[in-house]
N, C-alpha and C positions, 0 to 999 in steps of 0.2 A: 207619654210613651218615651222610653229612653232612646237616645241617639246611639249610633254605632260607637262613637267615641266614648260615650258614658259607659257603654257595656264593656268596652275594652278595659276601662278603669276598674269597673266592678269585678270583672273576671280576675284581673291581676291582684288587686289590693284587697277587695272585700271578700273574695273567696280563697284564692290560693295563698294570699299573704296574711290571712286572718286566723289567728290562733284561738279565738273565742268560738267554740263549737256552735253555740246557739245563734250568734250573730252571723257566722258563716252559713249556716243552714238557711236563715232568713234571706241572705244575699243570693244563695243558690236559687231559691224559689222565685225571686223577683228578676233574676238575671237570665235564666235559661228556661227553655221549654221542658216540660216533664220528660220528654223522650230525647233530650239532647244527646248527641254523640260526642265523645271526647277521645281523640286519637293522639297518641304519642308513640315513641319508639317501643314502648312495652305492649302496645296493642290498643284496642278500642273498648271503652266503657260506655254504657248506655243508661241514661236516666239520672235523676237527681241523686239517688242513694249511691250509685256507683261513682258519680263525680265527687260527692261528699267524702266517700271513702278514699279516693285518690288524693284529695287535698289534705285530709287528716293524716294519712300515712306519710305524705311528703313532709309535713310540718313536724310530725312526731320523730322523724329520723334525722333531723338536723339541729345544730345548736340554736339556742334562742336568739343569738345575735344575727342569724341569717334573716335577710329580708329581700323582697323584690324591689328593684330600682328600674324605672323606665330608662331605656337607652335609645336616644334618637327620636325621630319623628313618628307620628302615627300616620297610617295610610288608611283612608276610609272612602267608601262609596255608600250608596243607599242601602246595600245589602251585605257588604263585606268590610272587614277591617283587619289590620295587622299592627302589632305592637312588639317591638324588640325589648328585651329585658335582661337584667343580670340578677343572679341570686347568690347570696352569700353575705359575708360581712360588708358593710358599707365601704366602698372604695376598693374592695378586693373580691369581686364576685368569683365564686367557685365554678359557676356554670352560667352560660349565656344561651339565650334562645329567642324564639319569636312565636307569638301566638297569632293564629289566623282564625277569625270567626266569620260565620255566616249568620245573618240576622233576618228574622221574619216576624212580622207583627210585634216588633219591639222587644224581642227576646232572642238570645243566642240559641240556634238550633244545631249548630255544629262548631266544634272547637278543635283545631289541630295545632299541636305544639311541635316545633322543630328545635333541635339543639344545635348550637354552633359547634363546628369542628374546632378542636384546639389548634392554636397557632403556636409558633415558636416562643412568642412573648407570654403565653399563658402559663 
């Protein structure tokens, strides 16, 4: 059974950072519950197919050089975790955010993504 920390890694790198559609789908099915809810500023998506569509659409709309980079520490408990990230060219992220997951029975049941507000240095 995957740990909360392992699921944070899978969410960021194996799903949202993965441009290989077949590998991404396999990661989705092992990382999330079939009825996972994903909430971001655009709304809430429910289920594997909706989550897969969100990840695919994101990766299809950005240059190939864009990738996710973990920023800072992970925060984990037995049932929740949070991981900050940057997305864009390495060393120059175009956007930053944090993912918060809820885990039950070794899979993510809820994922919420928050985006960082821009600062004067961004």
